[in-house]
Each structure stands twice: as C-alpha cells, then as structure tokens.
N, CA, C and O atoms as a DFTB+ gen file, in Angstrom:
428 C
 N C O
     1  1       5.506       4.102       6.093
     2  2       4.796       4.395       4.897
     3  2       3.630       3.445       4.673
     4  3       3.392       2.524       5.455
     5  1       2.920       3.690       3.601
     6  2       1.745       2.868       3.275
     7  2       2.105       1.410       3.083
     8  3       1.374       0.526       3.530
     9  1       3.226       1.147       2.423
    10  2       3.619      -0.248       2.182
    11  2       3.853      -0.977       3.494
    12  3       3.390      -2.104       3.673
    13  1       4.565      -0.345       4.406
    14  2       4.871      -0.981       5.687
    15  2       3.609      -1.258       6.484
    16  3       3.478      -2.327       7.079
    17  1       2.675      -0.308       6.504
    18  2       1.419      -0.525       7.238
    19  2       0.605      -1.654       6.619
    20  3       0.053      -2.495       7.329
    21  1       0.537      -1.666       5.301
    22  2      -0.219      -2.710       4.608
    23  2       0.400      -4.077       4.874
    24  3      -0.310      -5.035       5.179
    25  1       1.700      -4.168       4.761
    26  2       2.387      -5.439       4.950
    27  2       2.263      -5.908       6.385
    28  3       2.075      -7.099       6.631
    29  1       2.363      -5.003       7.328
    30  2       2.230      -5.382       8.737
    31  2       0.880      -6.034       8.998
    32  3       0.788      -7.009       9.743
    33  1      -0.166      -5.492       8.384
    34  2      -1.508      -6.030       8.622
    35  2      -1.821      -7.267       7.786
    36  3      -2.759      -7.998       8.105
    37  1      -1.057      -7.517       6.723
    38  2      -1.356      -8.634       5.805
    39  2      -0.212      -9.631       5.691
    40  3      -0.230     -10.464       4.785
    41  1       0.771      -9.579       6.564
    42  2       1.969     -10.422       6.452
    43  2       1.615     -11.899       6.311
    44  3       2.277     -12.620       5.564
    45  1       0.597     -12.355       7.007
    46  2       0.226     -13.774       6.942
    47  2      -0.307     -14.179       5.565
    48  3      -0.369     -15.369       5.256
    49  1      -0.685     -13.219       4.747
    50  2      -1.217     -13.506       3.415
    51  2      -0.116     -13.590       2.355
    52  3      -0.388     -13.955       1.212
    53  1       1.105     -13.258       2.721
    54  2       2.178     -13.178       1.737
    55  2       3.001     -14.458       1.764
    56  3       3.509     -14.869       2.807
    57  1       3.122     -15.073       0.605
    58  2       3.931     -16.283       0.486
    59  2       5.379     -15.899       0.230
    60  3       5.710     -14.717       0.134
    61  1       6.219     -16.882       0.123
    62  2       7.631     -16.651      -0.179
    63  2       7.879     -16.658      -1.687
    64  3       9.027     -16.753      -2.121
    65  1       6.842     -16.560      -2.474
    66  2       6.969     -16.577      -3.929
    67  2       7.685     -15.318      -4.422
    68  3       7.825     -14.335      -3.694
    69  1       8.127     -15.377      -5.660
    70  2       8.729     -14.217      -6.303
    71  2       7.651     -13.415      -7.023
    72  3       6.601     -13.949      -7.382
    73  1       7.915     -12.154      -7.225
    74  2       7.007     -11.305      -7.986
    75  2       6.954     -11.828      -9.415
    76  3       7.983     -12.145     -10.010
    77  1       5.749     -11.912      -9.954
    78  2       5.541     -12.414     -11.316
    79  2       5.054     -11.265     -12.194
    80  3       3.886     -10.880     -12.135
    81  1       5.961     -10.721     -13.011
    82  2       5.618      -9.584     -13.872
    83  2       4.493      -9.914     -14.849
    84  3       3.799      -9.009     -15.312
    85  1       4.304     -11.163     -15.162
    86  2       3.226     -11.559     -16.077
    87  2       1.845     -11.317     -15.464
    88  3       0.844     -11.280     -16.180
    89  1       1.794     -11.155     -14.151
    90  2       0.515     -10.919     -13.475
    91  2       0.193      -9.430     -13.303
    92  3      -0.863      -9.083     -12.772
    93  1       1.087      -8.560     -13.745
    94  2       0.810      -7.131     -13.645
    95  2      -0.366      -6.794     -14.555
    96  3      -0.418      -7.226     -15.707
    97  1      -1.304      -6.019     -14.028
    98  2      -2.482      -5.638     -14.798
    99  2      -2.485      -4.168     -15.201
   100  3      -3.161      -3.781     -16.153
   101  1      -1.728      -3.354     -14.475
   102  2      -1.701      -1.917     -14.748
   103  2      -0.249      -1.425     -14.779
   104  3       0.625      -2.028     -14.156
   105  1       0.004      -0.341     -15.497
   106  2       1.387       0.157     -15.642
   107  2       2.064       0.507     -14.318
   108  3       3.286       0.407     -14.208
   109  1       1.297       0.911     -13.323
   110  2       1.898       1.306     -12.040
   111  2       2.584       0.130     -11.339
   112  3       3.559       0.322     -10.613
   113  1       2.078      -1.076     -11.555
   114  2       2.726      -2.254     -10.968
   115  2       4.105      -2.450     -11.588
   116  3       5.096      -2.642     -10.884
   117  1       4.150      -2.400     -12.892
   118  2       5.412      -2.571     -13.610
   119  2       6.390      -1.455     -13.259
   120  3       7.581      -1.702     -13.072
   121  1       5.888      -0.234     -13.169
   122  2       6.751       0.909     -12.847
   123  2       7.370       0.752     -11.457
   124  3       8.558       1.015     -11.272
   125  1       6.565       0.323     -10.480
   126  2       7.098       0.132      -9.129
   127  2       8.119      -1.000      -9.122
   128  3       9.177      -0.883      -8.503
   129  1       7.807      -2.079      -9.799
   130  2       8.743      -3.201      -9.862
   131  2      10.068      -2.760     -10.493
   132  3      11.140      -3.055      -9.964
   133  1       9.987      -2.057     -11.618
   134  2      11.197      -1.575     -12.291
   135  2      12.008      -0.658     -11.382
   136  3      13.236      -0.738     -11.353
   137  1      11.321       0.217     -10.638
   138  2      12.010       1.140      -9.727
   139  2      12.698       0.373      -8.594
   140  3      13.812       0.718      -8.198
   141  1      12.041      -0.660      -8.075
   142  2      12.636      -1.467      -7.012
   143  2      13.877      -2.213      -7.506
   144  3      14.894      -2.270      -6.814
   145  1      13.783      -2.781      -8.702
   146  2      14.933      -3.480      -9.284
   147  2      16.090      -2.494      -9.468
   148  3      17.236      -2.807      -9.147
   149  1      15.784      -1.312      -9.983
   150  2      16.824      -0.309     -10.238
   151  2      17.481       0.166      -8.952
   152  3      18.705       0.284      -8.896
   153  1      16.694       0.439      -7.918
   154  2      17.296       0.950      -6.680
   155  2      18.142      -0.119      -6.012
   156  3      19.193       0.185      -5.448
   157  1      17.698      -1.361      -6.068
   158  2      18.503      -2.435      -5.474
   159  2      19.819      -2.596      -6.221
   160  3      20.864      -2.807      -5.605
   161  1      19.772      -2.498      -7.541
   162  2      20.993      -2.605      -8.348
   163  2      21.919      -1.423      -8.045
   164  3      23.129      -1.591      -7.899
   165  1      21.340      -0.242      -7.955
   166  2      22.127       0.968      -7.703
   167  2      22.773       0.956      -6.316
   168  3      23.914       1.389      -6.152
   169  1      22.043       0.463      -5.332
   170  2      22.538       0.492      -3.965
   171  2      23.546      -0.609      -3.667
   172  3      24.426      -0.435      -2.824
   173  1      23.422      -1.742      -4.354
   174  2      24.337      -2.847      -4.101
   175  2      24.089      -3.508      -2.762
   176  3      23.022      -3.361      -2.165
   177  1      25.075      -4.227      -2.306
   178  2      24.953      -5.010      -1.073
   179  2      25.021      -4.184       0.205
   180  3      24.366      -4.512       1.195
   181  1      25.807      -3.117       0.186
   182  2      26.013      -2.333       1.407
   183  2      25.734      -0.853       1.148
   184  3      26.657      -0.048       1.022
   185  1      24.453      -0.510       1.070
   186  2      24.117       0.894       0.787
   187  2      24.392       1.795       1.985
   188  3      24.321       1.371       3.138
   189  1      24.705       3.037       1.681
   190  2      24.831       4.008       2.760
   191  2      23.502       4.737       2.895
   192  3      22.674       4.717       1.985
   193  1      23.312       5.366       4.018
   194  2      22.042       6.008       4.336
   195  2      21.687       7.084       3.308
   196  3      20.535       7.169       2.882
   197  1      22.646       7.893       2.912
   198  2      22.375       8.976       1.965
   199  2      21.908       8.464       0.618
   200  3      20.955       8.988       0.043
   201  1      22.588       7.427       0.108
   202  2      22.197       6.854      -1.184
   203  2      20.806       6.238      -1.112
   204  3      19.999       6.396      -2.028
   205  1      20.536       5.539      -0.025
   206  2      19.227       4.921       0.136
   207  2      18.131       5.980       0.226
   208  3      17.091       5.856      -0.421
   209  1      18.361       7.012       1.019
   210  2      17.364       8.072       1.178
   211  2      17.088       8.777      -0.138
   212  3      15.929       9.018      -0.476
   213  1      18.139       9.115      -0.893
   214  2      17.902       9.815      -2.151
   215  2      17.273       8.890      -3.186
   216  3      16.452       9.331      -3.990
   217  1      17.650       7.609      -3.175
   218  2      17.044       6.653      -4.100
   219  2      15.566       6.474      -3.844
   220  3      14.764       6.473      -4.778
   221  1      15.202       6.322      -2.587
   222  2      13.796       6.146      -2.241
   223  2      13.020       7.438      -2.501
   224  3      11.878       7.392      -2.958
   225  1      13.632       8.587      -2.212
   226  2      12.956       9.859      -2.486
   227  2      12.675      10.007      -3.973
   228  3      11.627      10.529      -4.355
   229  1      13.599       9.554      -4.819
   230  2      13.386       9.657      -6.262
   231  2      12.263       8.729      -6.734
   232  3      11.686       8.936      -7.801
   233  1      11.961       7.710      -5.935
   234  2      10.881       6.768      -6.262
   235  2       9.509       7.278      -5.828
   236  3       8.490       6.677      -6.167
   237  1       9.477       8.365      -5.093
   238  2       8.211       8.813      -4.504
   239  2       7.072       8.948      -5.515
   240  3       5.974       8.471      -5.230
   241  1       7.271       9.569      -6.676
   242  2       6.156       9.653      -7.630
   243  2       5.652       8.277      -8.070
   244  3       4.452       8.081      -8.265
   245  1       6.573       7.335      -8.222
   246  2       6.200       5.977      -8.624
   247  2       5.429       5.287      -7.510
   248  3       4.430       4.614      -7.763
   249  1       5.893       5.452      -6.278
   250  2       5.218       4.859      -5.118
   251  2       3.826       5.466      -4.965
   252  3       2.850       4.741      -4.774
   253  1       3.734       6.790      -5.050
   254  2       2.435       7.460      -4.930
   255  2       1.477       7.003      -6.027
   256  3       0.304       6.749      -5.757
   257  1       1.967       6.898      -7.257
   258  2       1.111       6.459      -8.371
   259  2       0.595       5.044      -8.124
   260  3      -0.566       4.745      -8.404
   261  1       1.454       4.179      -7.603
   262  2       1.038       2.811      -7.306
   263  2      -0.106       2.819      -6.294
   264  3      -1.150       2.212      -6.535
   265  1       0.082       3.497      -5.172
   266  2      -0.945       3.482      -4.128
   267  2      -2.183       4.294      -4.491
   268  3      -3.265       4.027      -3.967
   269  1      -2.048       5.268      -5.367
   270  2      -3.202       6.055      -5.802
   271  2      -4.047       5.323      -6.844
   272  3      -5.252       5.556      -6.938
   273  1      -3.420       4.436      -7.630
   274  2      -4.110       3.849      -8.779
   275  2      -4.253       2.336      -8.770
   276  3      -4.884       1.773      -9.664
   277  1      -3.681       1.672      -7.779
   278  2      -3.727       0.208      -7.740
   279  2      -4.473      -0.242      -6.494
   280  3      -4.153       0.172      -5.379
   281  1      -5.471      -1.093      -6.695
   282  2      -6.184      -1.689      -5.573
   283  2      -5.433      -2.968      -5.202
   284  3      -5.595      -4.005      -5.845
   285  1      -4.612      -2.879      -4.159
   286  2      -3.732      -3.987      -3.794
   287  2      -4.528      -5.245      -3.469
   288  3      -4.134      -6.342      -3.866
   289  1      -5.624      -5.107      -2.764
   290  2      -6.386      -6.260      -2.291
   291  2      -7.388      -6.741      -3.350
   292  3      -8.582      -6.864      -3.079
   293  1      -6.892      -7.003      -4.529
   294  2      -7.702      -7.500      -5.647
   295  2      -8.449      -8.766      -5.256
   296  3      -7.991      -9.537      -4.413
   297  1      -9.608      -8.970      -5.880
   298  2     -10.362     -10.204      -5.639
   299  2      -9.645     -11.408      -6.235
   300  3      -9.835     -12.529      -5.763
   301  1      -8.831     -11.203      -7.256
   302  2      -8.046     -12.275      -7.865
   303  2      -6.866     -12.569      -6.930
   304  3      -5.989     -11.725      -6.746
   305  1      -6.849     -13.766      -6.344
   306  2      -5.846     -14.117      -5.341
   307  2      -4.414     -14.003      -5.870
   308  3      -3.529     -13.549      -5.145
   309  1      -4.175     -14.402      -7.103
   310  2      -2.822     -14.349      -7.668
   311  2      -2.368     -12.906      -7.860
   312  3      -1.214     -12.576      -7.585
   313  1      -3.258     -12.056      -8.325
   314  2      -2.939     -10.634      -8.515
   315  2      -2.706      -9.981      -7.152
   316  3      -1.758      -9.213      -6.983
   317  1      -3.570     -10.286      -6.182
   318  2      -3.430      -9.736      -4.829
   319  2      -2.081     -10.146      -4.232
   320  3      -1.369      -9.314      -3.672
   321  1      -1.737     -11.423      -4.354
   322  2      -0.467     -11.930      -3.833
   323  2       0.709     -11.193      -4.469
   324  3       1.651     -10.804      -3.779
   325  1       0.651     -11.006      -5.766
   326  2       1.725     -10.325      -6.482
   327  2       1.862      -8.873      -6.011
   328  3       2.972      -8.372      -5.834
   329  1       0.731      -8.212      -5.813
   330  2       0.755      -6.818      -5.350
   331  2       1.267      -6.723      -3.916
   332  3       1.994      -5.791      -3.573
   333  1       0.890      -7.680      -3.088
   334  2       1.411      -7.699      -1.717
   335  2       2.921      -7.947      -1.720
   336  3       3.647      -7.378      -0.904
   337  1       3.385      -8.784      -2.624
   338  2       4.825      -9.011      -2.744
   339  2       5.559      -7.732      -3.139
   340  3       6.644      -7.453      -2.630
   341  1       4.964      -6.953      -4.052
   342  2       5.556      -5.657      -4.423
   343  2       5.650      -4.748      -3.197
   344  3       6.677      -4.112      -2.957
   345  1       4.565      -4.698      -2.431
   346  2       4.556      -3.858      -1.224
   347  2       5.582      -4.347      -0.208
   348  3       6.258      -3.545       0.436
   349  1       5.696      -5.661      -0.067
   350  2       6.669      -6.225       0.878
   351  2       8.084      -5.870       0.453
   352  3       8.923      -5.534       1.289
   353  1       8.349      -5.943      -0.838
   354  2       9.686      -5.609      -1.324
   355  2       9.996      -4.137      -1.057
   356  3      11.120      -3.791      -0.691
   357  1       9.013      -3.286      -1.238
   358  2       9.193      -1.865      -0.937
   359  2       9.426      -1.664       0.564
   360  3      10.344      -0.951       0.967
   361  1       8.596      -2.292       1.373
   362  2       8.709      -2.140       2.825
   363  2      10.009      -2.728       3.357
   364  3      10.510      -2.295       4.394
   365  1      10.551      -3.707       2.654
   366  2      11.757      -4.388       3.124
   367  2      13.057      -3.797       2.586
   368  3      14.125      -4.373       2.788
   369  1      12.980      -2.659       1.907
   370  2      14.241      -2.010       1.516
   371  2      15.076      -1.898       2.778
   372  3      14.510      -1.729       3.859
   373  1      16.365      -1.982       2.692
   374  2      17.225      -2.125       3.874
   375  2      16.739      -1.367       5.100
   376  3      17.142      -0.234       5.361
   377  1      15.865      -2.027       5.838
   378  2      15.230      -1.421       7.001
   379  2      16.189      -1.058       8.111
   380  3      15.894      -0.190       8.932
   381  1      17.348      -1.722       8.143
   382  2      18.302      -1.383       9.182
   383  2      18.928      -0.011       8.934
   384  3      19.528       0.582       9.831
   385  1      18.777       0.487       7.699
   386  2      19.315       1.803       7.374
   387  2      18.241       2.864       7.218
   388  3      18.490       4.047       7.451
   389  1      17.041       2.440       6.820
   390  2      16.055       3.427       6.399
   391  2      14.646       2.980       6.736
   392  3      14.252       1.857       6.420
   393  1      13.895       3.846       7.368
   394  2      12.496       3.587       7.668
   395  2      11.674       4.189       6.536
   396  3      11.674       5.405       6.348
   397  1      10.964       3.335       5.771
   398  2      10.214       3.799       4.608
   399  2       9.173       4.850       4.974
   400  3       8.759       5.620       4.108
   401  1       8.742       4.904       6.220
   402  2       7.769       5.922       6.610
   403  2       8.369       7.321       6.525
   404  3       7.631       8.305       6.489
   405  1       9.690       7.423       6.492
   406  2      10.345       8.727       6.392
   407  2      10.187       9.355       5.019
   408  3      10.425      10.552       4.862
   409  1       9.798       8.588       4.037
   410  2       9.678       9.121       2.664
   411  2       8.749      10.328       2.633
   412  3       8.939      11.229       1.816
   413  1       7.755      10.361       3.503
   414  2       6.820      11.476       3.524
   415  2       7.498      12.761       3.996
   416  3       6.980      13.854       3.766
   417  1       8.625      12.643       4.636
   418  2       9.335      13.821       5.135
   419  2      10.414      14.309       4.190
   420  3      11.092      15.293       4.486
   421  1      10.588      13.636       3.051
   422  2      11.684      13.962       2.138
   423  2      11.303      14.923       1.022
   424  3      12.004      14.999       0.014
   425  1      10.232      15.641       1.177
   426  2       9.793      16.558       0.127
   427  2      10.672      17.784       0.066
   428  3      10.446      18.665      -0.763
C-alpha cells in the first residue's frame, strides 16, 4: 500500500519517537491515529488473519482520506515526522499476518 511504499523510501527519516497528537493539523491525521489505536486494541496481541483483514478493510475510507488530503512530507519537520510515524504504524500492522498492499484488493 501507499504507507508501505512511503515508509520504505523514507525509513531513514523516521525516528523512534511516539506519535504526538498535539501536532495533528488536519482531521484526517487524528482519524487515522484513532483508527490505528482502535484496531490494535481490537486485535490484541495475537490477531488472526481474518480479524486483521476485516479490521484493515474497515479502515480503508480513513486511510484513503488521509492519503488524499494530507501532504505527508510537510515543510515543518515536526509535522512531517509525526505524519511519517502515522504511516509507519499503518505499514507495521502485524506484517507477519497481513500485507497492507492487499487492502486494495479487499473491495
């Protein structure tokens, strides 16, 4: 998916910092963050493939809105870092179970 491609090309720009909700500038950032928190809580420590696939599929409108309306590579370094962290968190959903690029096939 878009998050995985972006993160692959920008991995060296991402610190180990946590996402800072205070740096969100647009509603799509907050919506994606909230969706990520919810899916992680819902899936728990050992998600099964079906739960992960349906959870990520339900996030598709939120993911699309984020990438359609948010310029990840902001000129403000702190905002850019925060947005890259959001993308990394999306791309890092349990990759051993689910390839985020498959979301495009879940329509």
